PDB file of N, CA, C and O in Angstrom:
ATOM      1  N   MET A   1      -2.333 -20.146  18.021  1.00  0.00           N
ATOM      2  CA  MET A   1      -1.590 -20.179  16.754  1.00  0.00           C
ATOM      3  C   MET A   1      -2.549 -20.117  15.565  1.00  0.00           C
ATOM      4  O   MET A   1      -2.264 -19.468  14.559  1.00  0.00           O
ATOM      5  N   LEU A   2      -3.669 -20.789  15.690  1.00  0.00           N
ATOM      6  CA  LEU A   2      -4.643 -20.819  14.592  1.00  0.00           C
ATOM      7  C   LEU A   2      -5.175 -19.426  14.282  1.00  0.00           C
ATOM      8  O   LEU A   2      -5.412 -19.091  13.121  1.00  0.00           O
ATOM      9  N   GLU A   3      -5.362 -18.615  15.321  1.00  0.00           N
ATOM     10  CA  GLU A   3      -5.865 -17.260  15.099  1.00  0.00           C
ATOM     11  C   GLU A   3      -4.890 -16.440  14.261  1.00  0.00           C
ATOM     12  O   GLU A   3      -5.306 -15.703  13.368  1.00  0.00           O
ATOM     13  N   TYR A   4      -3.610 -16.564  14.542  1.00  0.00           N
ATOM     14  CA  TYR A   4      -2.612 -15.811  13.794  1.00  0.00           C
ATOM     15  C   TYR A   4      -2.596 -16.217  12.318  1.00  0.00           C
ATOM     16  O   TYR A   4      -2.471 -15.372  11.432  1.00  0.00           O
ATOM     17  N   VAL A   5      -2.721 -17.504  12.073  1.00  0.00           N
ATOM     18  CA  VAL A   5      -2.734 -17.990  10.692  1.00  0.00           C
ATOM     19  C   VAL A   5      -3.972 -17.477   9.970  1.00  0.00           C
ATOM     20  O   VAL A   5      -3.880 -17.043   8.822  1.00  0.00           O
ATOM     21  N   LEU A   6      -5.125 -17.520  10.625  1.00  0.00           N
ATOM     22  CA  LEU A   6      -6.355 -17.029  10.008  1.00  0.00           C
ATOM     23  C   LEU A   6      -6.283 -15.532   9.713  1.00  0.00           C
ATOM     24  O   LEU A   6      -6.675 -15.094   8.632  1.00  0.00           O
ATOM     25  N   ILE A   7      -5.790 -14.758  10.656  1.00  0.00           N
ATOM     26  CA  ILE A   7      -5.674 -13.318  10.447  1.00  0.00           C
ATOM     27  C   ILE A   7      -4.699 -13.025   9.311  1.00  0.00           C
ATOM     28  O   ILE A   7      -4.942 -12.130   8.502  1.00  0.00           O
ATOM     29  N   THR A   8      -3.605 -13.769   9.244  1.00  0.00           N
ATOM     30  CA  THR A   8      -2.648 -13.576   8.154  1.00  0.00           C
ATOM     31  C   THR A   8      -3.283 -13.890   6.809  1.00  0.00           C
ATOM     32  O   THR A   8      -3.081 -13.149   5.847  1.00  0.00           O
ATOM     33  N   LEU A   9      -4.040 -14.967   6.723  1.00  0.00           N
ATOM     34  CA  LEU A   9      -4.714 -15.314   5.476  1.00  0.00           C
ATOM     35  C   LEU A   9      -5.753 -14.263   5.097  1.00  0.00           C
ATOM     36  O   LEU A   9      -5.879 -13.911   3.924  1.00  0.00           O
ATOM     37  N   ILE A  10      -6.492 -13.765   6.072  1.00  0.00           N
ATOM     38  CA  ILE A  10      -7.497 -12.735   5.792  1.00  0.00           C
ATOM     39  C   ILE A  10      -6.818 -11.462   5.304  1.00  0.00           C
ATOM     40  O   ILE A  10      -7.290 -10.836   4.355  1.00  0.00           O
ATOM     41  N   MET A  11      -5.738 -11.078   5.928  1.00  0.00           N
ATOM     42  CA  MET A  11      -5.029  -9.861   5.512  1.00  0.00           C
ATOM     43  C   MET A  11      -4.455 -10.017   4.106  1.00  0.00           C
ATOM     44  O   MET A  11      -4.539  -9.087   3.303  1.00  0.00           O
ATOM     45  N   LEU A  12      -3.877 -11.167   3.795  1.00  0.00           N
ATOM     46  CA  LEU A  12      -3.341 -11.398   2.455  1.00  0.00           C
ATOM     47  C   LEU A  12      -4.453 -11.384   1.414  1.00  0.00           C
ATOM     48  O   LEU A  12      -4.258 -10.880   0.308  1.00  0.00           O
ATOM     49  N   THR A  13      -5.610 -11.930   1.754  1.00  0.00           N
ATOM     50  CA  THR A  13      -6.745 -11.903   0.839  1.00  0.00           C
ATOM     51  C   THR A  13      -7.205 -10.473   0.593  1.00  0.00           C
ATOM     52  O   THR A  13      -7.487 -10.098  -0.545  1.00  0.00           O
ATOM     53  N   CYS A  14      -7.281  -9.678   1.645  1.00  0.00           N
ATOM     54  CA  CYS A  14      -7.678  -8.276   1.494  1.00  0.00           C
ATOM     55  C   CYS A  14      -6.685  -7.518   0.625  1.00  0.00           C
ATOM     56  O   CYS A  14      -7.093  -6.726  -0.225  1.00  0.00           O
ATOM     57  N   VAL A  15      -5.407  -7.744   0.818  1.00  0.00           N
ATOM     58  CA  VAL A  15      -4.392  -7.066   0.014  1.00  0.00           C
ATOM     59  C   VAL A  15      -4.508  -7.491  -1.450  1.00  0.00           C
ATOM     60  O   VAL A  15      -4.368  -6.661  -2.349  1.00  0.00           O
ATOM     61  N   ALA A  16      -4.760  -8.766  -1.692  1.00  0.00           N
ATOM     62  CA  ALA A  16      -4.902  -9.240  -3.067  1.00  0.00           C
ATOM     63  C   ALA A  16      -6.125  -8.622  -3.737  1.00  0.00           C
ATOM     64  O   ALA A  16      -6.055  -8.220  -4.898  1.00  0.00           O
ATOM     65  N   VAL A  17      -7.238  -8.544  -3.024  1.00  0.00           N
ATOM     66  CA  VAL A  17      -8.448  -7.942  -3.591  1.00  0.00           C
ATOM     67  C   VAL A  17      -8.213  -6.465  -3.885  1.00  0.00           C
ATOM     68  O   VAL A  17      -8.620  -5.974  -4.938  1.00  0.00           O
ATOM     69  N   LEU A  18      -7.569  -5.759  -2.978  1.00  0.00           N
ATOM     70  CA  LEU A  18      -7.289  -4.336  -3.208  1.00  0.00           C
ATOM     71  C   LEU A  18      -6.339  -4.152  -4.382  1.00  0.00           C
ATOM     72  O   LEU A  18      -6.481  -3.191  -5.138  1.00  0.00           O
ATOM     73  N   ALA A  19      -5.377  -5.047  -4.553  1.00  0.00           N
ATOM     74  CA  ALA A  19      -4.463  -4.944  -5.687  1.00  0.00           C
ATOM     75  C   ALA A  19      -5.207  -5.147  -6.998  1.00  0.00           C
ATOM     76  O   ALA A  19      -4.960  -4.433  -7.970  1.00  0.00           O
ATOM     77  N   VAL A  20      -6.117  -6.116  -7.031  1.00  0.00           N
ATOM     78  CA  VAL A  20      -6.905  -6.353  -8.248  1.00  0.00           C
ATOM     79  C   VAL A  20      -7.780  -5.145  -8.553  1.00  0.00           C
ATOM     80  O   VAL A  20      -7.892  -4.741  -9.711  1.00  0.00           O
ATOM     81  N   LEU A  21      -8.401  -4.566  -7.533  1.00  0.00           N
ATOM     82  CA  LEU A  21      -9.228  -3.380  -7.744  1.00  0.00           C
ATOM     83  C   LEU A  21      -8.392  -2.206  -8.238  1.00  0.00           C
ATOM     84  O   LEU A  21      -8.835  -1.453  -9.105  1.00  0.00           O
ATOM     85  N   MET A  22      -7.188  -2.042  -7.695  1.00  0.00           N
ATOM     86  CA  MET A  22      -6.324  -0.949  -8.126  1.00  0.00           C
ATOM     87  C   MET A  22      -5.943  -1.102  -9.593  1.00  0.00           C
ATOM     88  O   MET A  22      -5.934  -0.119 -10.335  1.00  0.00           O
ATOM     89  N   VAL A  23      -5.630  -2.315 -10.016  1.00  0.00           N
ATOM     90  CA  VAL A  23      -5.289  -2.554 -11.417  1.00  0.00           C
ATOM     91  C   VAL A  23      -6.492  -2.269 -12.305  1.00  0.00           C
ATOM     92  O   VAL A  23      -6.346  -1.663 -13.367  1.00  0.00           O
ATOM     93  N   ALA A  24      -7.678  -2.697 -11.883  1.00  0.00           N
ATOM     94  CA  ALA A  24      -8.882  -2.471 -12.683  1.00  0.00           C
ATOM     95  C   ALA A  24      -9.181  -0.985 -12.810  1.00  0.00           C
ATOM     96  O   ALA A  24      -9.523  -0.514 -13.894  1.00  0.00           O
ATOM     97  N   VAL A  25      -9.057  -0.244 -11.722  1.00  0.00           N
ATOM     98  CA  VAL A  25      -9.329   1.197 -11.762  1.00  0.00           C
ATOM     99  C   VAL A  25      -8.287   1.903 -12.623  1.00  0.00           C
ATOM    100  O   VAL A  25      -8.623   2.829 -13.362  1.00  0.00           O
ATOM    101  N   ARG A  26      -7.046   1.484 -12.539  1.00  0.00           N
ATOM    102  CA  ARG A  26      -6.001   2.097 -13.356  1.00  0.00           C
ATOM    103  C   ARG A  26      -6.250   1.845 -14.843  1.00  0.00           C
ATOM    104  O   ARG A  26      -6.079   2.749 -15.661  1.00  0.00           O
ATOM    105  N   GLU A  27      -6.654   0.618 -15.199  1.00  0.00           N
ATOM    106  CA  GLU A  27      -6.959   0.323 -16.605  1.00  0.00           C
ATOM    107  C   GLU A  27      -8.152   1.138 -17.081  1.00  0.00           C
ATOM    108  O   GLU A  27      -8.139   1.655 -18.198  1.00  0.00           O
ATOM    109  N   GLN A  28      -9.181   1.260 -16.254  1.00  0.00           N
ATOM    110  CA  GLN A  28     -10.361   2.030 -16.649  1.00  0.00           C
ATOM    111  C   GLN A  28      -9.989   3.500 -16.817  1.00  0.00           C
ATOM    112  O   GLN A  28     -10.489   4.162 -17.727  1.00  0.00           O
ATOM    113  N   GLY A  29      -9.132   4.008 -15.966  1.00  0.00           N
ATOM    114  CA  GLY A  29      -8.693   5.393 -16.088  1.00  0.00           C
ATOM    115  C   GLY A  29      -7.912   5.623 -17.367  1.00  0.00           C
ATOM    116  O   GLY A  29      -8.094   6.645 -18.027  1.00  0.00           O
ATOM    117  N   SER A  30      -7.051   4.694 -17.723  1.00  0.00           N
ATOM    118  CA  SER A  30      -6.277   4.860 -18.956  1.00  0.00           C
ATOM    119  C   SER A  30      -7.184   4.749 -20.175  1.00  0.00           C
ATOM    120  O   SER A  30      -6.963   5.435 -21.173  1.00  0.00           O
ATOM    121  N   ARG A  31      -8.205   3.891 -20.107  1.00  0.00           N
ATOM    122  CA  ARG A  31      -9.168   3.809 -21.215  1.00  0.00           C
ATOM    123  C   ARG A  31      -9.924   5.122 -21.360  1.00  0.00           C
ATOM    124  O   ARG A  31     -10.145   5.598 -22.473  1.00  0.00           O
ATOM    125  N   THR A  32     -10.319   5.707 -20.233  1.00  0.00           N
ATOM    126  CA  THR A  32     -11.042   6.977 -20.275  1.00  0.00           C
ATOM    127  C   THR A  32     -10.162   8.070 -20.861  1.00  0.00           C
ATOM    128  O   THR A  32     -10.627   8.874 -21.669  1.00  0.00           O
ATOM    129  N   VAL A  33      -8.909   8.107 -20.465  1.00  0.00           N
ATOM    130  CA  VAL A  33      -7.993   9.117 -20.988  1.00  0.00           C
ATOM    131  C   VAL A  33      -7.803   8.927 -22.493  1.00  0.00           C
ATOM    132  O   VAL A  33      -7.793   9.902 -23.245  1.00  0.00           O
ATOM    133  N   GLU A  34      -7.655   7.682 -22.931  1.00  0.00           N
ATOM    134  CA  GLU A  34      -7.509   7.429 -24.369  1.00  0.00           C
ATOM    135  C   GLU A  34      -8.766   7.838 -25.129  1.00  0.00           C
ATOM    136  O   GLU A  34      -8.672   8.395 -26.223  1.00  0.00           O
ATOM    137  N   LEU A  35      -9.931   7.570 -24.568  1.00  0.00           N
ATOM    138  CA  LEU A  35     -11.179   7.929 -25.222  1.00  0.00           C
ATOM    139  C   LEU A  35     -11.312   9.442 -25.343  1.00  0.00           C
ATOM    140  O   LEU A  35     -11.705   9.945 -26.396  1.00  0.00           O
ATOM    141  N   VAL A  36     -10.995  10.158 -24.300  1.00  0.00           N
ATOM    142  CA  VAL A  36     -11.080  11.616 -24.337  1.00  0.00           C
ATOM    143  C   VAL A  36     -10.023  12.179 -25.283  1.00  0.00           C
ATOM    144  O   VAL A  36     -10.297  13.118 -26.031  1.00  0.00           O
ATOM    145  N   ALA A  37      -8.836  11.619 -25.254  1.00  0.00           N
ATOM    146  CA  ALA A  37      -7.754  12.135 -26.107  1.00  0.00           C
ATOM    147  C   ALA A  37      -8.049  11.850 -27.577  1.00  0.00           C
ATOM    148  O   ALA A  37      -7.671  12.647 -28.435  1.00  0.00           O
ATOM    149  N   SER A  38      -8.705  10.749 -27.889  1.00  0.00           N
ATOM    150  CA  SER A  38      -8.984  10.443 -29.287  1.00  0.00           C
ATOM    151  C   SER A  38     -10.080  11.352 -29.836  1.00  0.00           C
ATOM    152  O   SER A  38     -10.144  11.588 -31.043  1.00  0.00           O
ATOM    153  N   ASP A  39     -10.939  11.861 -28.960  1.00  0.00           N
ATOM    154  CA  ASP A  39     -12.020  12.742 -29.401  1.00  0.00           C
ATOM    155  C   ASP A  39     -11.532  14.183 -29.530  1.00  0.00           C
ATOM    156  O   ASP A  39     -12.169  15.001 -30.193  1.00  0.00           O
ATOM    157  N   TYR A  40     -10.416  14.486 -28.905  1.00  0.00           N
ATOM    158  CA  TYR A  40      -9.896  15.860 -28.939  1.00  0.00           C
ATOM    159  C   TYR A  40      -9.214  16.120 -30.289  1.00  0.00           C
ATOM    160  O   TYR A  40      -8.365  15.329 -30.699  1.00  0.00           O
ATOM    161  N   PRO A  41      -9.561  17.203 -30.985  1.00  0.00           N
ATOM    162  CA  PRO A  41      -8.970  17.440 -32.308  1.00  0.00           C
ATOM    163  C   PRO A  41      -7.505  17.813 -32.279  1.00  0.00           C
ATOM    164  O   PRO A  41      -6.903  18.035 -33.329  1.00  0.00           O
TER     165      PRO A  41
END
C-alpha cells in the first residue's frame, strides 16, 4: 500500500511541476510576442 501512495505523490508532484513550467513558458512567450509587436511599426 505504501508503494502506491508514494507513486501517487510522485506523479502528482511531477504534474504540478510540469504545470508550473507550462505557465512560465506561456507567460514568457506572450512577453516575447508583446515585445516584438511593440517594436513593429
